[in-house]
N, C-alpha and C positions, 0 to 999 in steps of 0.2 A: 609425019611422022609425031606417035604422040610420047605419052612420057615414058609409059610402063619404055614402049624404044628404046626412047631416047637414053633411058636409069641400065637397059642392057645393054649397050657399046656404051656405056660409062663402066661398066663391072666389066665389058670386057677383058677393056682397054688397061683396062689394073689389075687381072690375071693376068695378062702374057705380059704387062711391067715383071710384076712380078718372079715373074717364069723365068726371064731373061733376066733377070737379079741371081737367083738363085742360080744358076747354069753359070753364075760368074764368067759372063763374056759382059762383054760393055752394054750395056741401056741400046737401044735401036730409037733411033727416031721411029716414034706410032704417030700413025697419020690421026690428027687432031676434028670430034666429032666436029658438026660442026655448030655452034652457037645459035639455038633458038631464037626468031628472028620474035621482036616483042611490039603485040597490040597496041595496037593508038594510046587504050586506056590506062595499060604495062607501060608506057612511052609517056605520057601524061604522071603520073603513079609517083615515077623515079626521077621525073622532075618536081613534079611534088617536096619531094622528102629529101631530094638531094639541096634545092633549093630551099627551104625552108630550116633543112638542120645549120644553113653559118645561118642562117638567119638568130637562131631558136641559143646559136654558141655564141652567137655577138653578145644575144641580150644576157643570159651566162656571164658571163668572162663580165661585163659592162657593172652588170647586180654584183657580184661579190665585192667587183674593187668601189660600189659606194656603201657597199654595206659593212667590208671593212675601214675604211674612212669613215664612216659613221657607231662603229662600235669602237672603235680608238677614241673617238674626240668624245664617247659619252663614257669610259676607261678615264676620260683624261692622262693619257699619257700622252708621249708627242707624237703627234702626226707633219710628216713633213708634206705641205701643200703643195708646194709646187710637183712631187714626185707624182701625187694622187690626183694634180689638174692635169699633166700630162699623160695620167692613164685613163681617163676622163674622157680627154679627147682624144685620144688612140680608140678607145672604146663604142665611141661614139661615131667617129669616122669609118670605123671599123660596121657601124651596127651603119649609116646611111649606106653604103654599097652592097653592102647583103638585100634588104631593104627594094635596092635597086633594080636589084638582079630577080626579085620578084615580081614584079612588072608582069605582067601578061600572062604567069602561076599559076590556077590555083591557089586559094586560102586559104590557109594553114589553121584548122581555125588553133593548134595549142598555142596559137604565135600572142592571141592573143590573153592565156594564163598570165600565159611568161611577162612579157610586156606592161598585164597588172600590176605584174610581182613587182616590179620596175619602177613602175608608178609610186607602186606603198617604197617603196624600200629611198625612193629621190622623195617624197612627202616628212622622209620618216629623218632624210639624210640635211636637207633646207632646216628643218627644227632646228638640227642640233649646232650648226654651221649658225644657226641668227641665231642663238642661245650667246654664242660663241663670242659673233659679231657683236652685239650688246652687249657679253662683259667689259670686253676689250675696248670698246667706246666711254664704257666708262669709266676703270680704272687711267683712260687718255683724258679726262676732263678730268680727274680727281685731280694726277701730273703735273696737268696743264695749269692749276688752278691750283697747286703749290709752287708751280717754278714763280708762276706771276706776284701769289706774296711773298714770297721772299728777296725778290728784288724789285720789287715796289715799295716803295718807301710812306706812300699813300700820299703823295704832291698833287697828282693829277688822279685820285681816284674820285669815284662819288662821294663811297664812308671816306671821310678826316682818319688818320690816325687812332688807332684803339678804338677803331666802328663810330665815331660819333659826326656823322655831318658839321 
């Protein structure tokens, strides 16, 4: 059956349904036309598109989460690190599972572009997190020195009271 015959058969079914509806009678069950079989190439393409769409969606969600965290870090707004950590872990798990499904399926070139964007987001996120971690280390060192200076009378330090040896 060629494509024109299938289209004509579909049109005939639709016309029959419209006539039945306009006559006021209930819709009768009409025979469904058989679905055309997929060729091997179409079957591979369907697997390729369906599987990689899962991968692409997982990459996009993970990239969005990372970008959101980075934007908050860069704008110096409050960041719930536990929440972002959980979301990133879930995203990584989802991506790992989706990538496992692609084994044995033809490679989708769109995945490379999405992974490249994810990598760029990760580099930007790492830089923002490193900056905040360095700032936390500096602040904690200042606090530790202040506490040490307040609690110490200088008896056991290398420097004597007033800063002399």
